[in-house]
C-alpha positions in Angstrom: -3.4 -2.8 -18.9 -2.3 -1.4 -22.3 -1.7 -3.7 -25.2 1.7 -4.9 -24.3 3.0 -8.4 -24.4 3.2 -10.6 -21.3 4.6 -14.0 -20.8 2.6 -17.2 -20.9 3.3 -17.5 -17.2 1.8 -14.1 -16.4 -1.2 -14.7 -18.7 -2.0 -18.1 -17.1 -1.6 -16.6 -13.6 -4.0 -13.8 -14.4 -6.5 -16.1 -16.0 -6.4 -18.6 -13.1 -6.8 -16.2 -10.3 -9.4 -13.9 -11.9 -11.5 -16.8 -12.9 -11.9 -18.0 -9.3 -15.6 -18.2 -8.3 -16.5 -15.3 -5.9 -17.2 -16.3 -2.3 -20.2 -14.9 -0.5 -19.3 -13.4 2.8 -21.2 -14.4 5.9 -22.0 -10.8 6.9 -22.4 -7.5 5.1 -22.8 -3.9 6.1 -22.9 -0.3 4.9 -20.8 2.8 5.6 -22.8 5.2 3.5 -25.9 5.6 1.3 -24.4 5.0 -2.1 -24.8 1.4 -3.5 -21.0 1.1 -3.6 -20.5 2.1 0.0 -20.8 -1.4 1.4 -18.5 -4.0 2.9 -18.3 -7.7 3.3 -17.2 -9.3 6.6 -15.6 -12.6 7.4 -15.5 -12.7 11.3 -13.0 -15.2 12.7 -14.1 -17.8 15.2 -11.9 -16.1 17.8 -13.4 -12.7 18.8 -9.8 -11.6 19.6 -8.5 -12.5 16.1 -6.4 -9.8 14.4 -8.4 -7.5 12.1 -7.4 -7.0 8.4 -9.0 -4.3 6.4 -8.5 -5.3 2.7 -8.6 -2.9 -0.2 -9.1 -4.5 -3.6 -7.3 -3.7 -6.8 -8.5 -3.4 -10.4 -6.9 0.0 -11.3 -9.6 1.9 -9.3 -12.3 0.7 -11.9 -13.3 -2.8 -11.0 -15.3 -4.2 -8.0 -14.2 -6.3 -5.1 -15.6 -9.7 -6.2 -12.2 -11.0 -7.5 -10.8 -10.6 -4.0 -13.5 -12.5 -2.1 -11.8 -15.9 -2.4 -8.7 -14.4 -0.8 -10.6 -12.7 1.9 -12.5 -15.9 2.7 -9.1 -17.8 2.8 -7.6 -15.2 5.1 -10.4 -15.8 7.6 -9.6 -19.5 7.6 -6.0 -18.4 8.5 -7.3 -16.8 11.7 -8.0 -13.2 10.7 -11.2 -11.2 10.9 -11.5 -9.6 7.5 -13.4 -6.6 6.2 -13.5 -6.1 2.4 -15.2 -2.8 1.5 -16.4 -1.6 -1.8 -16.1 2.1 -2.8 -17.0 4.4 -5.6 -14.8 3.7 -8.6 -13.4 5.4 -11.7 -15.6 5.3 -14.8 -18.8 5.5 -12.8 -19.6 7.3 -9.5 -16.0 7.5 -8.4 -12.6 8.8 -9.3 -11.3 12.0 -7.7 -12.5 13.0 -5.1 -15.2 10.4 -4.5 -12.9 7.3 -4.4 -10.7 9.0 -1.8 -13.7 10.3 0.2 -14.9 6.7 0.5 -11.5 5.3 1.4 -11.0 7.9 4.1 -14.4 7.2 5.6 -13.7 3.4 5.5 -10.5 3.6 7.5 -11.8 6.3 9.8 -14.9 4.3 10.8 -14.9 0.5 10.1 -12.1 -0.5 12.4 -14.1 1.1 15.3 -11.0 1.7 17.4 -9.4 -1.7 17.0 -5.8 -2.1 16.0 -5.7 -3.4 12.4 -3.6 -4.2 9.4 -4.6 -2.2 6.3 -3.7 -4.3 3.3 -4.2 -3.5 -0.4 -3.4 -5.2 -3.7 -2.3 -3.3 -6.8 -4.4 -0.1 -6.9 -5.7 -1.1 -3.5 -2.0 -1.0 -2.4 -1.8 2.6 -3.7 -4.9 3.5 -1.6 -3.4 1.8 1.5 -0.1 3.7 1.1 -2.1 6.9 0.7 -4.0 6.2 3.9 -0.6 5.9 5.7 0.4 9.3 4.3 -2.7 11.3 5.2 -0.9 13.1 8.0 1.4 14.6 5.4 -1.4 16.3 3.6 -2.0 20.0 4.1 -4.0 20.5 7.3 -6.8 22.2 5.4 -7.3 19.1 3.2 -10.6 17.3 4.1 -8.5 14.0 4.0 -5.9 15.2 6.5 -5.8 13.2 9.8 -3.4 12.1 12.4 -5.5 9.0 13.2 -3.6 6.6 10.9 -3.7 2.8 10.3 -2.0 0.7 12.8 0.0 -1.0 10.1 0.0 -1.2 6.3 0.8 -4.1 4.0 1.0 -3.0 0.3 0.9 -5.9 -2.1 2.4 -5.2 -5.6 1.2 -1.6 -5.2 1.0 1.3 -7.6 3.1 3.8 -5.7 3.7 6.4 -8.3 0.8 7.9 -10.2 3.0 9.9 -12.5 4.9 6.7 -13.6 1.5 4.9 -13.9 0.4 7.7 -16.3 3.7 7.7 -18.2 3.6 3.9 -18.7 -0.1 4.1 -19.6 -0.9 1.2 -17.3 -4.3 -0.3 -17.8 -5.3 2.0 -20.6 -4.5 5.3 -18.8 -6.1 4.3 -15.6 -4.3 7.0 -13.6 -5.6 9.7 -15.9 -9.1 8.4 -15.6 -8.8 8.3 -11.8 -7.8 12.0 -11.6 -10.2 13.3 -14.2 -8.0 13.5 -17.3 -4.9 15.3 -18.5 -6.1 18.8 -17.7 -6.6 18.0 -14.0 -3.8 15.4 -13.4 -1.0 17.7 -12.3 -3.2 19.7 -10.0 -4.7 16.8 -8.2 -1.8 14.3 -8.1 0.1 15.9 -5.1 -2.9 15.2 -2.8 -3.3 11.5 -3.7 0.1 10.2 -4.8 2.0 8.3 -2.0 5.4 8.9 -3.6 4.9 12.7 -3.9 3.6 12.9 -0.3 6.7 11.1 1.0 9.3 13.1 -0.9 10.9 15.5 1.5 9.2 13.9 4.5 10.9 10.5 4.5 8.4 8.8 6.8 4.7 8.4 7.5 5.0 7.1 11.1 3.0 4.0 10.1 4.5 0.6 10.3 4.6 -0.4 6.6 5.7 -3.4 4.6 5.8 -3.3 0.8 5.7 -6.8 -0.7 6.2 -7.6 -4.4 6.6 -10.7 -6.6 10.0 -10.7 -8.4 8.4 -11.7 -11.7 5.4 -9.4 -11.6 4.7 -8.2 -15.1 1.7 -6.0 -14.2 3.3 -3.4 -12.0 6.8 -2.4 -13.0 9.4 -3.1 -10.3 10.7 0.5 -10.7 7.6 1.6 -8.8 8.6 -0.7 -5.9 12.2 0.5 -5.9 11.3 4.2 -6.2 9.0 4.2 -3.3 11.4 2.2 -1.1 14.1 4.8 -1.9 12.1 7.7 -0.2 10.4 5.9 2.7 13.0 5.7 5.6 11.0 3.3 7.7 9.8 0.9 5.0 10.3 -2.9 5.2 10.5 -4.5 1.7 9.9 -8.1 0.8 10.5 -9.5 -2.7 9.3 -13.0 -3.4 11.3 -15.0 -5.9 9.4 -16.7 -8.7 6.1 -15.0 -7.7 4.0 -12.9 -10.0 1.3 -10.3 -9.6 -1.8 -12.3 -9.0 -0.6 -15.3 -6.9 -0.2 -12.9 -4.0 -4.0 -13.2 -3.7 -4.5 -16.8 -4.8 -5.7 -19.0 -1.9 -3.1 -21.6 -0.8 -0.5 -20.4 -3.3 3.0 -19.8 -2.0 2.6 -16.0 -2.6 -0.6 -15.8 -0.5 1.0 -17.9 2.3 3.9 -15.5 2.4 1.4 -12.6 2.6 -0.5 -14.2 5.5 2.8 -14.7 7.4 3.6 -11.0 7.0 0.1 -10.1 8.0 0.4 -12.2 11.1 3.6 -10.6 12.1 2.2 -7.1 11.6 -0.9 -7.9 13.5 1.1 -9.2 16.5 3.2 -6.0 16.4 0.1 -3.9 16.2 -1.5 -5.7 19.2 1.7 -5.2 21.2 1.7 -1.5 20.4 -1.9 -1.2 21.4 -1.3 -3.0 24.7 1.7 -0.8 25.5 -0.3 2.3 24.8 -3.2 1.1 26.9 -0.8 0.3 29.8 0.8 3.7 29.5 -2.6 5.4 29.6 -3.7 3.4 32.6 -0.4 4.3 34.4 -0.9 8.0 33.6 -4.5 7.9 34.9 -3.3 6.2 38.1 -0.6 8.9 38.6 -3.2 11.6 38.0 -5.5 10.0 40.5 -2.7 9.9 43.1 -1.8 13.5 42.6 -5.5 14.5 42.9 -5.8 12.4 46.1 -2.7 14.1 47.7 -4.1 17.5 46.8 -7.4 16.8 48.5 -5.7 15.4 51.6 -3.4 18.4 52.1 -4.8 20.8 54.7 -5.7 24.2 53.5 -3.3 26.9 54.8 -4.8 30.2 56.1 
């Protein structure tokens, strides 16, 4: 972030969580040829465990290693977890490569399973963007109507214009979109708040969760997004900051896992209902076809 003062509480929280030792995943995979197009996998013991696709934060610049302790902890809570890397700002990513990778991740890695797409900080921005892809112009390469089953945005950056205005993390939003000359042109395609204005809903079950004493992402971003999303559920955790949402065994992380569990159960119920409806429709079609075959042909 920019050189602004934060409390001793926030500084200690950040130091404690970001100094956790990375956890090696039991399985790994690739979704592309670039070295950053990889993912870590923590399969749950139960093959029917709910799937969580986790997008890391770091203002679109940093890698996923700081989130591996949380991903490993979630697996112990009964989730199957996928933690992908992607091309990032300041290197091979930014606009459009970061968004190309995120679109490919959500379009391929779940492999047809219902899942909760969760993201922290800038990862929350990317998760909310994925939920809004159906609102993009139909000629956009990122437009799709195949959306995440559910989204959980943890202390997300929801408003790129405000992120630029507040100069968060040394102008991270400007770097993401290629600098001041390109920012206004590109922002409408990748900003969740802009995409929602005038639409009011994405059609994706979404929960936005924020710590009440977060000093990293201004609470105004949380409130401004909630004001335009008609279907959004919001959760504010008293006494919780930015980083303890992803700190294993911390009260914030436990609350996050509880919400994930609820969203996963809802997603499974929706998937089962859709499958039952499809089976019923196929059965009715088969009956109609059988009757048609059985009817004698009239001369």
